[in-house]
SEFIMI-653052 format. One record per residue (C-alpha): residue in one letter; x, y, z; residue number from 1. Coordinates in steps of 0.02 Angstrom, whole numbers. Each point is the difference from the previous one (the first is absolute). Example, Ala and Ser with C-alpha at 12.3 -4.5 7.8 and 13.67 -1.06 7.14 Angstrom:
BEGIN
NUFI  zase    east   north      up  zami
NUFI     A     615    -225     390     1
NUFI     S      69     172     -33     2
***
This chain:
BEGIN
NUFI  zase    east   north      up  zami
NUFI     P    4940    4860    4820     1
NUFI     F     -43     -91     161     2
NUFI     V    -101    -151      40     3
NUFI     K     -94     -56     154     4
NUFI     G     113     -35     147     5
NUFI     M     133     121     -42     6
NUFI     E      29     163     103     7
NUFI     V     -78     126    -126     8
NUFI     Y      10     184     -33     9
NUFI     D    -102     101    -122    10
NUFI     W     -71     167     -42    11
NUFI     R     -76      31     173    12
NUFI     D     173       2      74    13
NUFI     F      68     144    -110    14
NUFI     A    -143      87     -90    15
NUFI     A     -18     138     137    16
NUFI     L     182      30       7    17
NUFI     L      15      18    -189    18
NUFI     R    -148     128       4    19
NUFI     Q     125     120      93    20
NUFI     Y     101      15    -167    21
NUFI     P    -129      25    -139    22
NUFI     G      68     -16    -173    23
NUFI     R     164     -83      62    24
NUFI     F     -56    -176      31    25
NUFI     V    -130    -112     -76    26
NUFI     F     -47    -180      54    27
NUFI     L     -81    -160     -51    28
NUFI     G    -103    -101     122    29
NUFI     G     -67    -169      27    30
NUFI     G     151    -113      11    31
NUFI     G     -28     -35     180    32
NUFI     T    -187      -7      -9    33
NUFI     L     -82     -36    -175    34
NUFI     N     147    -114     -38    35
NUFI     V     -28     -97     160    36
NUFI     M    -187     -14     -49    37
NUFI     L      37     -53    -175    38
NUFI     H     111    -143      55    39
NUFI     D    -107     -65     139    40
NUFI     P     -68    -167     -51    41
NUFI     A    -166      41      59    42
NUFI     N     -20     136    -125    43
NUFI     A      37    -115    -156    44
NUFI     K    -183      27     -53    45
NUFI     P     -53     162      84    46
NUFI     D    -184      21      37    47
NUFI     T     -87     171     -13    48
NUFI     A      43      44     179    49
NUFI     K     184     -32     -21    50
NUFI     L       8     100    -166    51
NUFI     A     -89     148      91    52
NUFI     E     127     -17     148    53
NUFI     F     143      -3    -122    54
NUFI     K     -68     153     -94    55
NUFI     R     -32      93     163    56
NUFI     I     181     -21      54    57
NUFI     A      64      47    -179    58
NUFI     M    -104     161      11    59
NUFI     D      67      41     171    60
NUFI     I     178     -13     -78    61
NUFI     L     -48     128    -134    62
NUFI     T     -85     109     123    63
NUFI     A     161       5     103    64
NUFI     G      88      74    -152    65
NUFI     A      78    -154     -95    66
NUFI     V      34      11    -181    67
NUFI     G     -35    -174     -24    68
NUFI     F      -3    -182      66    69
NUFI     G     158     -99      29    70
NUFI     E     103     -89       7    71
NUFI     I    -121    -137     -30    72
NUFI     A      78    -181     -26    73
NUFI     V     -83    -102    -142    74
NUFI     H     147    -124      -8    75
NUFI     H     151      21     121    76
NUFI     L     133    -140       8    77
NUFI     S      72     -44     164    78
NUFI     F     185      48      -9    79
NUFI     M      54     -93     168    80
NUFI     H     -82     -94     146    81
NUFI     G    -112     117      96    82
NUFI     H     -41     112    -149    83
NUFI     P    -175     -37     -55    84
NUFI     Y     -52     -69    -175    85
NUFI     E    -151      95     -57    86
NUFI     W    -116     -50    -147    87
NUFI     V    -174      53     -47    88
NUFI     A     -79       5    -174    89
NUFI     P      33     171     -81    90
NUFI     D    -183       9     -45    91
NUFI     H     -61     -32     181    92
NUFI     P    -164      99      42    93
NUFI     F     101     108     120    94
NUFI     L     125      51    -135    95
NUFI     L    -135      36    -124    96
NUFI     L     -85     112     132    97
NUFI     L     166      93      29    98
NUFI     A      21      28    -183    99
NUFI     E    -175      71     -13   100
NUFI     L      36     114     154   101
NUFI     A     166      48     -78   102
NUFI     A     -81      53    -162   103
NUFI     Q    -145      92      83   104
NUFI     H     111      95     115   105
NUFI     R     153      26    -122   106
NUFI     V     125     -87     112   107
NUFI     V     119    -142     -26   108
NUFI     L      -3    -186      47   109
NUFI     D     178     -58      37   110
NUFI     L      20    -190     -25   111
NUFI     H     143    -119      35   112
NUFI     L     -23    -136    -129   113
NUFI     D     130    -139     -27   114
NUFI     L     -61     -43    -174   115
NUFI     V     -22    -182     -48   116
NUFI     I     -43     -30    -184   117
NUFI     S     -20    -187      25   118
NUFI     E       7    -118     144   119
NUFI     M     184     -19      55   120
NUFI     A     104     -53     150   121
NUFI     P      78     147      97   122
NUFI     P     182      38     -37   123
NUFI     P     113     -99     117   124
NUFI     R      78     161      76   125
NUFI     F    -172      22      92   126
NUFI     K      17    -100     162   127
NUFI     G    -149      72      87   128
NUFI     E    -178     -57      20   129
NUFI     N     -43     -10    -190   130
NUFI     P    -109    -143     -71   131
NUFI     A      79    -139    -107   132
NUFI     S     -93      73    -152   133
NUFI     L     -44     184     -36   134
NUFI     R    -167      31     -76   135
NUFI     E     -25      97    -164   136
NUFI     N     -66     175      33   137
NUFI     S      25      93    -161   138
NUFI     A    -178     -24     -76   139
NUFI     A     -80      61     162   140
NUFI     F     120     149       9   141
NUFI     E     -57      48    -178   142
NUFI     R    -176     -15      57   143
NUFI     L      32     122     144   144
NUFI     L      80     119    -121   145
NUFI     A    -151      -7    -117   146
NUFI     H    -126       9     144   147
NUFI     N       0     191      -1   148
NUFI     R     117      79    -121   149
NUFI     E      -7     169      98   150
NUFI     A      86     -89     156   151
NUFI     R     188      42       4   152
NUFI     I      80    -155      51   153
NUFI     I     191       2      51   154
NUFI     W      87    -158     -16   155
NUFI     A     134      16     147   156
NUFI     H     179     -40     -11   157
NUFI     A      26     -23    -188   158
NUFI     G     185     -33     -30   159
NUFI     S      14    -113     157   160
NUFI     H    -129    -130     -59   161
NUFI     P      53    -165      84   162
NUFI     L     -65    -115    -143   163
NUFI     P      61     -20    -179   164
NUFI     S    -171      44     -72   165
NUFI     L      14     184       4   166
NUFI     V     112      42    -148   167
NUFI     P       3     168     -92   168
NUFI     A    -103     -64    -145   169
NUFI     L    -137     -58     115   170
NUFI     A       3     164     100   171
NUFI     R       1     110    -167   172
NUFI     D    -152    -102     -60   173
NUFI     L    -106      12     164   174
NUFI     L      36     186       9   175
NUFI     A     -49      25    -184   176
NUFI     R    -161    -103      19   177
NUFI     H     -52      74     174   178
NUFI     P      23     189       5   179
NUFI     N     -55      -7     188   180
NUFI     L     156    -101      38   181
NUFI     Y     151      85      78   182
NUFI     M     153     -67      77   183
NUFI     S     109      62     141   184
NUFI     L     181     -44     -11   185
NUFI     R     111     -80     131   186
NUFI     M     171     -61     -65   187
NUFI     P      79    -149      86   188
NUFI     V     152      30     100   189
***
C-alpha cells in the first residue's frame, strides 16, 4: 500500500499484461490509487463528490479484471525511517464503500491492519515514523466486518503481526464471530 508522495504502481501497470494469461494470474488493485486517496488528509471526511470519485476508481479496477481491492492499509507501522506510518479508522467511509462493492461484486478486500486492542506505545524495535502512542482500532475493525456480512475481508499477513495483540485466541474468536473474515498467512523469517 502506497501513500501520497511515493513512487507508485498499481493495476494499470500490469492488468493488460495479465490478460495475456487467462486463468493463470489474478490480481488485486487499489494499493497505489485507492490507498493513496484513503490516506490523504483532505479525505478524512469525504463528501459526495470524493465518494463518487473513489467508487469510480474502484469500479475501473474491477472492470480491468481485478478479483478484489488491495492491499489497502488501515494501520501500518513504520519499520524504519523513510517507511511511512499509515493509519485510518477501519470504518472510514471509503472502507465501508469498498466493503459494499466487494460484497456486490463478489470480490475480496485485502487489508493490512496492525491491530491495537487498547492505546499503547509502539514496540521499541520500530525505529521509524510511528507516533508515540498507537490508537485503538479493534472496535472500528469489527464495525467494518459487521457493515456488510457478504463482504469477504482478508486480513493480510497473519503470522507476522508486529504487535502483541494478535494472539491465536483473539484470531480464533474474530474468525468465529465474523464468517466474512479471512486471513492470509506470512510467516516471519
